GUMI-751125 format. One line per field, with one value per residue (C-alpha): residue number from 1; residue in three letters; chain; x negated, y negated, z negated. Coordinates in steps of 0.02 Angstrom, whole numbers. Each point is the difference from the previous one (the first is absolute). Layout:
<rs>
k: (NUM	...);
r: (ALA	...);
c: (A	...);
X: (X	...);
Y: (Y	...);
Z: (Z	...);
</rs>
This chain:
<rs>
k: (1	2	3	4	5	6	7	8	9	10	11	12	13	14	15	16	17	18	19	20	21	22	23	24	25	26	27	28	29	30	31	32	33	34	35	36	37	38	39	40	41	42	43	44	45	46	47	48	49	50	51	52	53	54	55	56	57	58	59	60	61	62	63	64	65	66	67	68	69	70	71	72	73	74	75	76	77	78	79	80	81	82	83	84	85	86	87	88	89	90	91	92	93	94	95	96	97	98	99	100	101	102	103	104	105	106	107	108	109	110	111	112	113	114	115	116	117	118	119	120	121	122	123	124	125	126	127	128	129	130	131	132	133	134	135	136	137	138	139	140	141	142	143	144	145	146	147	148	149	150	151	152	153	154	155	156	157	158	159	160	161	162	163	164	165	166	167	168	169	170	171	172	173	174	175	176	177	178	179	180	181	182	183	184	185	186	187	188	189	190	191	192	193	194	195	196	197	198	199	200	201	202	203	204	205	206	207	208	209	210	211	212	213	214	215	216	217	218	219	220	221	222	223	224	225	226	227	228	229	230	231	232	233	234	235	236	237	238	239	240	241	242	243	244	245	246	247	248	249	250	251	252	253	254	255	256	257	258	259	260	261	262	263	264	265	266	267	268	269	270	271	272	273	274	275	276	277	278	279	280	281	282	283	284	285	286	287	288	289	290	291	292	293	294	295	296	297	298	299	300	301	302	303	304	305	306	307	308	309	310	311	312	313	314	315	316	317	318	319	320	321	322	323	324	325	326	327	328	329	330	331	332	333	334	335	336	337	338	339	340	341	342	343	344	345	346	347	348	349	350	351	352	353	354	355	356	357	358	359	360	361	362	363	364	365	366	367	368	369	370	371	372	373	374	375	376	377	378	379	380	381	382	383	384	385	386	387	388	389	390	391	392	393	394	395	396	397	398	399	400	401	402	403	404	405	406	407	408	409	410	411	412	413	414	415	416	417	418	419	420	421	422	423	424	425	426	427	428	429	430	431	432	433	434	435	436	437	438	439	440	441	442	443	444	445	446	447	448	449	450	451	452	453	454	455	456	457	458	459	460	461	462	463	464	465	466	467	468	469	470	471	472	473	474	475	476	477	478	479	480	481	482	483	484	485	486	487	488	489	490	491	492	493	494	495	496	497	498	499	500	501	502	503	504	505	506	507	508	509	510	511	512	513	514	515	516	517	518	519	520	521	522	523	524	525	526	527	528	529	530	531	532	533	534	535	536	537	538	539	540	541	542);
r: (MET	SER	ARG	LEU	GLY	SER	ILE	THR	LEU	LEU	VAL	LEU	PHE	PHE	THR	GLN	VAL	LEU	THR	SER	THR	LEU	VAL	ALA	ALA	GLY	ARG	ALA	LYS	TYR	PHE	VAL	LEU	ILE	VAL	TRP	ASP	GLY	MET	ARG	PRO	ASP	PHE	VAL	SER	ALA	GLU	LEU	THR	PRO	THR	LEU	LEU	ALA	LEU	ARG	GLU	SER	GLY	VAL	TRP	PHE	ALA	ASN	HIS	HIS	SER	VAL	TYR	PRO	THR	SER	THR	GLU	VAL	ASN	GLY	THR	VAL	LEU	ALA	THR	GLY	VAL	PHE	PRO	GLN	ARG	SER	GLY	ILE	ILE	ALA	ASN	LYS	GLU	TYR	ARG	ARG	GLU	ILE	ASP	PRO	LEU	ARG	PRO	PHE	GLY	THR	GLU	SER	LEU	LEU	ALA	VAL	ARG	ARG	VAL	ASP	ALA	LEU	ALA	GLY	GLY	ASN	TYR	LEU	ARG	VAL	PRO	THR	ILE	ALA	GLU	LEU	VAL	GLN	ALA	GLY	GLY	GLU	SER	THR	ALA	VAL	VAL	GLY	ALA	LYS	PRO	VAL	ALA	PHE	LEU	HIS	ASP	ARG	ARG	GLN	ARG	GLN	ALA	SER	THR	PRO	ASN	PRO	VAL	TRP	PHE	ALA	THR	GLY	CYS	LEU	PRO	GLU	SER	LEU	LEU	PRO	THR	LEU	THR	ASN	ARG	PHE	GLY	SER	PHE	PRO	ALA	ALA	VAL	SER	PRO	ASN	ILE	ALA	CYS	ASP	LEU	TRP	ALA	THR	ARG	CYS	LEU	LEU	GLU	ALA	PHE	TRP	GLU	LYS	ALA	MET	PRO	ARG	TYR	SER	VAL	LEU	TRP	LEU	SER	GLU	PRO	ASP	PHE	SER	GLN	HIS	TYR	HIS	GLY	PRO	GLY	SER	SER	GLU	ALA	LEU	ALA	ALA	ILE	ARG	ASN	CYS	ASP	GLN	ARG	LEU	ALA	ALA	VAL	LEU	ASN	GLU	LEU	ASP	ARG	ARG	GLY	ILE	ARG	SER	GLU	THR	ASP	VAL	PHE	VAL	VAL	SER	ASP	HIS	GLY	PHE	SER	THR	ILE	GLY	GLU	ASN	ASN	ASP	VAL	THR	VAL	ALA	LEU	ARG	THR	ALA	GLY	ILE	ASP	ALA	ARG	SER	ALA	TRP	GLU	ASN	ALA	PRO	GLU	GLN	ASP	ASP	VAL	VAL	SER	VAL	GLY	ASN	GLY	GLY	SER	VAL	LEU	LEU	TYR	VAL	THR	GLY	LYS	SER	PRO	ALA	VAL	ILE	GLU	ARG	ILE	VAL	THR	LEU	LEU	GLN	GLN	ARG	PRO	ALA	THR	GLY	VAL	ILE	PHE	THR	ARG	ALA	GLY	LEU	PRO	GLY	THR	PHE	PRO	LEU	ALA	GLU	VAL	MET	LEU	ASP	SER	PRO	THR	SER	PRO	ASP	VAL	ILE	VAL	ALA	SER	SER	TRP	LYS	ILE	SER	ALA	PRO	ALA	ASP	GLY	HIS	PRO	GLN	VAL	GLU	ILE	PHE	ASN	ASP	GLY	TYR	THR	GLU	TYR	GLN	SER	GLY	GLY	GLY	MET	HIS	VAL	THR	LEU	SER	PRO	THR	ASP	LEU	HIS	ASN	THR	ALA	ILE	ALA	ALA	GLY	PRO	ASP	PHE	ARG	ARG	GLY	VAL	THR	SER	PRO	LEU	PRO	SER	GLY	ASN	VAL	ASP	VAL	VAL	PRO	THR	LEU	LEU	TRP	LEU	MET	SER	ILE	LYS	PRO	PRO	GLU	PRO	LEU	ASP	GLY	ARG	VAL	LEU	SER	GLU	ALA	LEU	LEU	VAL	GLU	ALA	PRO	PRO	LEU	ARG	GLU	VAL	GLU	PRO	GLY	ARG	ARG	ASN	ALA	LYS	LYS	GLU	PHE	LYS	ASN	GLY	VAL	TRP	GLU	GLN	TYR	LEU	LYS	PHE	THR	GLU	LEU	ASN	GLY	VAL	ARG	TYR	LEU	GLU	GLU	GLY	ASN	GLY	CYS	TRP	THR	PRO	GLY	PRO	THR	PRO	GLY	GLN	SER	ALA	THR	ASP	ARG	ALA	ALA	SER	ILE	HIS	SER	THR	ILE	GLN	PRO	HIS	HIS	ASN);
c: (A	A	A	A	A	A	A	A	A	A	A	A	A	A	A	A	A	A	A	A	A	A	A	A	A	A	A	A	A	A	A	A	A	A	A	A	A	A	A	A	A	A	A	A	A	A	A	A	A	A	A	A	A	A	A	A	A	A	A	A	A	A	A	A	A	A	A	A	A	A	A	A	A	A	A	A	A	A	A	A	A	A	A	A	A	A	A	A	A	A	A	A	A	A	A	A	A	A	A	A	A	A	A	A	A	A	A	A	A	A	A	A	A	A	A	A	A	A	A	A	A	A	A	A	A	A	A	A	A	A	A	A	A	A	A	A	A	A	A	A	A	A	A	A	A	A	A	A	A	A	A	A	A	A	A	A	A	A	A	A	A	A	A	A	A	A	A	A	A	A	A	A	A	A	A	A	A	A	A	A	A	A	A	A	A	A	A	A	A	A	A	A	A	A	A	A	A	A	A	A	A	A	A	A	A	A	A	A	A	A	A	A	A	A	A	A	A	A	A	A	A	A	A	A	A	A	A	A	A	A	A	A	A	A	A	A	A	A	A	A	A	A	A	A	A	A	A	A	A	A	A	A	A	A	A	A	A	A	A	A	A	A	A	A	A	A	A	A	A	A	A	A	A	A	A	A	A	A	A	A	A	A	A	A	A	A	A	A	A	A	A	A	A	A	A	A	A	A	A	A	A	A	A	A	A	A	A	A	A	A	A	A	A	A	A	A	A	A	A	A	A	A	A	A	A	A	A	A	A	A	A	A	A	A	A	A	A	A	A	A	A	A	A	A	A	A	A	A	A	A	A	A	A	A	A	A	A	A	A	A	A	A	A	A	A	A	A	A	A	A	A	A	A	A	A	A	A	A	A	A	A	A	A	A	A	A	A	A	A	A	A	A	A	A	A	A	A	A	A	A	A	A	A	A	A	A	A	A	A	A	A	A	A	A	A	A	A	A	A	A	A	A	A	A	A	A	A	A	A	A	A	A	A	A	A	A	A	A	A	A	A	A	A	A	A	A	A	A	A	A	A	A	A	A	A	A	A	A	A	A	A	A	A	A	A	A	A	A	A	A	A	A	A	A	A	A	A	A	A	A	A	A	A	A	A	A	A	A	A	A	A	A	A	A	A	A	A	A	A	A	A	A	A	A	A	A	A	A	A	A	A	A	A	A	A	A	A	A	A	A	A	A	A	A	A	A	A	A	A	A	A	A	A	A	A	A	A	A	A	A	A	A);
X: (649	-139	-178	26	155	-90	-144	119	84	-171	-41	156	-45	-173	65	122	-138	-108	127	41	-175	-79	-157	-95	-153	-128	-67	-155	-177	-101	30	-94	15	-62	-8	-14	-51	109	103	167	135	48	-165	42	36	-31	-144	-93	37	61	-47	85	151	9	-20	135	113	-30	25	71	-29	31	61	26	-156	-74	-177	-8	-39	-136	-13	-180	-111	-60	181	76	-137	29	187	-31	-105	112	183	13	11	-154	61	-9	-155	-103	-59	75	-97	-154	-90	30	-78	-34	-111	-70	-55	-88	46	-59	80	139	-45	70	114	-73	-179	-86	-97	164	94	-136	-12	188	9	-127	73	180	-29	16	152	-43	145	136	84	-64	-33	90	-178	-29	161	-33	-165	77	116	-162	14	-137	2	-108	5	-86	4	-76	34	-45	190	-3	-110	156	85	-133	-132	-60	-174	-26	-122	-97	91	170	137	77	-123	23	-77	35	-87	-113	-32	29	57	-96	-145	-119	113	-44	-172	97	122	-122	-111	144	86	-123	17	174	6	9	174	30	166	81	-71	9	-169	46	167	-77	-130	125	112	-148	-43	169	16	-175	-62	133	118	-150	13	185	153	37	180	-4	-95	-25	-64	-14	-40	-61	104	97	-28	-183	40	160	-88	-123	104	172	142	30	-173	-103	-120	154	83	-165	-17	179	-35	-149	107	110	-147	-54	176	-7	-167	84	147	-109	-105	161	46	-177	21	182	66	92	165	-46	-56	97	-75	36	-58	13	-70	-36	75	46	-70	34	-100	-87	81	-103	-132	19	-91	95	-161	-27	170	-7	-171	64	141	-125	18	-167	22	-144	-17	-171	-76	-184	47	152	162	60	174	113	-119	74	-65	68	-8	43	86	39	182	10	-101	-19	-25	-71	10	-128	97	165	47	189	-33	-137	108	144	-112	-63	181	55	-134	31	189	-49	-120	70	-127	101	117	43	-60	-4	-43	-8	138	106	-17	137	-9	-107	33	-71	-140	119	117	-134	-63	-168	26	-161	-124	-131	113	-36	103	58	11	45	48	-32	139	50	100	58	-67	41	-23	-172	14	158	-67	60	-130	1	-123	-52	-105	-165	-49	-130	-134	-75	-103	158	46	163	70	-87	104	43	121	41	145	179	33	116	-154	-107	117	66	-122	-21	56	26	6	0	-11	87	86	56	149	-27	32	77	-8	47	67	2	-124	-156	-173	-173	47	99	-132	-82	170	48	-161	-7	187	-56	-152	112	-115	89	-95	-33	125	130	-66	71	37	137	-5	37	152	71	-159	-18	63	-21	111	-21	73	170	8	104	58	-118	22	-63	-61	-62	-85	-4	-97	9	-76	58	-132	23	-80	79	47	-91	90	-65	89	-24	97	2	90	16	30	-2	-76	-140	-18	-67	-54	61	-70	-21	-39	24	25	-47	121	-52	118	32	-129	35	87	12	143	116	-55	-193	56	86	-156	-109	97	6	-188	-21	124	-32	-154	111	118	160);
Y: (1928	-57	56	105	87	43	71	109	71	40	98	98	29	56	116	73	28	74	124	45	40	89	108	100	-83	-127	59	-98	91	-161	-175	-157	-165	-152	-168	-160	-112	-159	39	-111	89	-142	8	166	-25	73	-132	20	178	112	162	-48	-51	155	101	-104	45	179	8	-96	-187	-46	-177	-48	69	-71	-22	18	-146	-56	-2	43	140	97	2	59	105	99	-2	76	131	46	-48	-89	-179	-91	20	194	3	-122	-115	-165	-114	-6	-83	31	-22	144	-33	181	-22	-173	-113	-151	1	83	152	64	149	82	-12	169	-44	-62	160	114	-80	-1	185	39	-89	59	179	-21	-112	-153	25	71	108	109	-63	87	53	84	83	66	63	91	92	63	-115	-112	-194	-132	-190	-138	-187	-155	-70	60	25	170	65	-6	129	139	-51	164	51	155	129	-24	141	-83	16	-165	-142	-179	-149	-185	-166	17	183	179	155	106	-122	119	-18	-178	21	117	-133	-147	103	33	-159	-123	-103	-69	-174	-162	-74	-138	-75	88	149	118	94	54	68	81	81	63	72	98	63	81	64	52	58	48	71	81	175	9	-99	-37	16	-183	-143	-178	-148	-169	-140	-169	-112	-105	-40	-54	-130	-67	-52	-103	-62	27	114	-31	-69	53	100	87	41	84	89	68	56	97	88	57	66	96	75	52	85	101	52	38	115	92	17	66	130	44	-36	-164	92	85	-170	-124	-161	-152	-173	-123	-153	-33	-175	-142	-181	-174	-165	-98	-170	-63	62	-15	65	55	9	-173	-56	102	-71	-178	39	50	189	95	93	70	129	52	-17	-7	75	113	-106	-33	-21	-103	-12	42	100	-66	127	-65	115	-113	-53	64	-11	99	-74	106	-86	63	49	-19	-142	-48	-182	-4	107	-119	-157	84	37	-174	-76	114	-38	-183	30	-20	137	137	117	137	38	168	35	154	-55	-89	-178	-120	-54	146	188	144	100	156	-104	36	170	-80	39	97	15	-91	-139	-185	-101	-112	9	-149	16	-151	-104	11	-90	34	-116	-19	168	14	78	93	65	-54	-113	6	-114	56	-82	95	4	145	23	-162	62	-11	-173	-91	62	176	153	61	120	66	-117	38	-75	94	17	66	133	56	112	119	186	116	186	126	189	163	-39	-174	-58	-78	-181	-48	-167	8	-161	91	-63	105	-31	58	92	112	65	127	79	23	79	115	43	57	88	93	-56	-38	-127	36	-135	-96	-153	-174	-9	89	131	-105	114	-115	30	186	148	110	32	-144	-83	-84	-185	-118	-177	-144	-112	-187	-85	-165	-48	-186	-76	-180	-102	-182	-129	-182	-61	119	187	145	138	161	146	171	75	192	146	176	163	169	-67	-94	-197	-94	-182	-120	-166	-102	-186	-141	-176	-132	-151	-151	-102	-183	-127	-155	-124	126	-34	128	-5	23	139	90	-26	64	158	28	-16	127	137	-24	121	148	119	77);
Z: (527	-124	20	-154	65	169	-105	-107	161	75	-165	28	186	-46	-130	122	134	-129	-59	175	54	-154	30	-127	-12	75	157	11	-32	-16	-82	39	-94	83	-86	87	-137	-9	154	7	90	105	96	71	182	181	35	-164	-56	150	-89	-162	92	92	-167	-71	145	-4	-186	-145	-34	-182	33	-178	-80	-154	-85	-189	-108	-21	186	3	82	-156	-72	150	53	-167	33	167	-80	-144	29	-169	-51	-74	-186	15	116	-116	154	-21	118	109	-143	-183	-169	-114	-147	-1	181	-10	-148	96	168	104	111	167	-18	144	-72	0	-166	-86	54	-56	-168	-38	66	-123	-145	37	55	177	-1	68	112	-127	135	139	176	150	55	-166	9	184	-62	-149	118	91	152	61	10	83	-61	90	-40	75	-170	-167	-46	97	-160	-110	106	-42	-122	-82	19	116	64	156	84	-34	132	-69	48	-43	74	-53	40	-151	-31	59	-86	-9	-9	95	156	25	93	131	29	21	102	122	-5	-63	-152	-48	90	-95	-7	130	63	84	-87	147	-25	-182	55	149	-112	-116	138	74	-164	-21	174	46	-162	-123	132	88	-61	-62	-17	-173	-70	-48	60	-50	111	-81	117	-56	116	22	-173	15	142	-66	-171	91	150	-47	72	185	26	150	-112	-89	170	62	-153	21	190	-75	-135	141	97	-153	-21	195	-41	-137	109	150	-113	-63	185	42	-133	53	-172	27	-5	-165	-91	-87	14	-125	35	-139	-65	-188	0	109	4	-30	50	-135	-10	-150	-115	-177	-158	-149	-109	31	-53	-162	-47	36	-125	-129	16	19	153	110	137	-65	-169	-72	-160	-35	-13	-180	-88	113	155	158	150	165	144	165	126	143	-16	-181	-152	-152	-168	-144	-181	-122	-158	98	-104	22	-17	134	120	-30	43	157	62	-44	111	136	3	34	145	185	45	-109	80	-116	-179	-86	-187	-97	-118	129	-76	40	189	42	52	-95	84	3	121	136	-72	-65	-190	-12	-156	103	70	-50	-112	143	188	110	183	97	80	185	134	169	132	190	97	95	169	-48	-158	-178	-84	-190	-101	-165	-136	-25	-171	13	138	36	144	108	51	46	166	-37	-62	-166	-85	-181	-22	0	167	124	137	-144	-56	169	94	135	-2	151	-2	145	22	-4	-164	41	98	171	55	-169	-77	-188	-85	-169	-125	-15	-71	-16	-160	111	108	-118	-51	183	48	-148	41	182	-65	-130	-135	-171	-99	-182	-64	103	100	9	177	96	147	166	37	133	111	-19	111	-151	-158	-117	-153	40	10	-111	15	21	-149	2	-150	-67	-161	-62	-144	-60	-136	-38	-60	-60	156	127	44	55	108	85	94	68	139	30	65	-61	85	-83	-156	83	-15	151	-28	124	-59	-160	-28	-133	-17	-125	6	-114	-99	38	-54	-91	120	139	115	54	178	-47	-121	151	102	-131	-18	187	6	-134	63	190	4	-76	92	-91);
</rs>
C-alpha cells in the first residue's frame, strides 16, 4: 500500500475514534504553549530530551508537522499567535522594508518602536487579526507571556495598566513597563546571550513560574525559549553547543511540568510544545545584493538617501531574500528574475505577478499589501547523514554573521519546513503518533476550540481533530500536490517546484527547490555536456 493510501486509512480511523468518543467540551482549565526555538524533531531522544519524550509518549506526537514559509521566527511566532498565514497577519519576514517606518533601511518586525509606529498609523492594526492572548483576555480570562526572544512581544503587544492581570515580558522589554524593576530586582538583569544560551532561558522560565504564576494561574501562558536556535546558528545542528542547549530546554520543560504538579493542576492543563521552524546547515554563503549590483542593478540593503525610481532594497532573511523595487518597474523586476534564474544559489523564486519560471506570492500565502516584489529562497541539497540525523546544506544569502558549517533556515528545505509539535493533557489522546499533516497554523485554532472561544473571523489553520478526545470537525482525505514552473533561455533552462499536502483545506509545504541547467557551449562534447548537467542538478532533490 502506498504511503498516501496508508494515511487515508488513518484519517478514516481517527474519524471513527472521534465519533465514538465524543464529549461535550474541552476539559482543561489551563493551557500552556512552550516554544523551543528552532528545535528539529529528529533530536527528540531519551538521552537528550527525556522529559519531552515522556510528554510525547503520554500525549500526541505530530510526526508530520510543518512550519510556515518563510521559515523564520517572527513569521511563525505570529502564526503561533494568530492561526493565520502571513498574507493575513501582515508579517512576511523577520526583516522587512516599509517606507513609512524607515525609508533608508529594513526594520525588525518584532521591534517595539516599529510596532508602536505602525499601530499608531494603522489604528492598532500592526497585526491585522487578533492574537489568541487578546481573545482570551476579551473573554475575561487572564494570560501570561514570557519570551527569551523579542518575538514573544507579538503575542500580546498592547499597552496596559500597572495593575494588569496579563503581564508580558520579552527579551527587550516588559508590559507594563513599571513591572521591569520588580523583575530585575528579583531575578537580576536579563543575561547577555552566549552559546549555549542557558542563562537567558532559565531567567525567562523563572519569570513565568515564580513571578507571573505566583498569585494565580492564568488561563493561557506562553513561554518562548531562545534555544536551540541560538546555538545552532553559530555552531550548526548537532554540535556540542546545540545539544547542550537542547538538554537545557528539556530541563526548562521539566520545571514547568513540576510546577504544574506542585500546584496540583497538571491533570487540568493542556501543554503544547512546538518549535517555530526547523534547521539546515550552511554549505556556502552568498549575497544576492552583490550579484545584482554586479549585473548593473542598483541594489542595497541600506541607503544614505531614500531609494529612487528603479532602485532595489535588498532585505536578507537568512535562507531567503526579499527584494523591493522602487516604482515597481516590470522591466527591472524581470531583469532581477532573469538573473536569479541563472544562479546556482537560487532555489525558488516568488513574484507578485507570477512571472514565467516563478510562482506567485499567493501560492505560499504571502500576497500582502506590504510584500516585496520578489522573494528568492536559497537552494539546498541533502548530504550524508551526520550521527543519524539528516544533513541538509543550504546557500545562505542573508545573514552573513553565520559561517559555513553553522546553521540557518528560511529556505524551503525539508528540515527547515518540518518542525516539532507535541501535545498532552486532559483534552489530548494518550500515546498517539499522528502521521497526518499538521502545522503551526493549526495550533491557535485547536487551542481556541478547546477554550470554546470563537474567533471574529475564520482562521487559516484547522482544528487538530485527530489528536483530541473532544468533539471536533471531521477529517477529510489527505491530498498531495505539486507545482512546477519553467523558463527556457537561449543558454539554458530554469526549473523550480513546490511539493505540498492538503488536509481540511489547509496546505502544508513539504519542500521546494530549483535548478538552472546551462545549454551546450560551442564545441562542447556530449560527455562534457552530460557532466555539466550532472554537476548542476546534483545539489537539488526532487
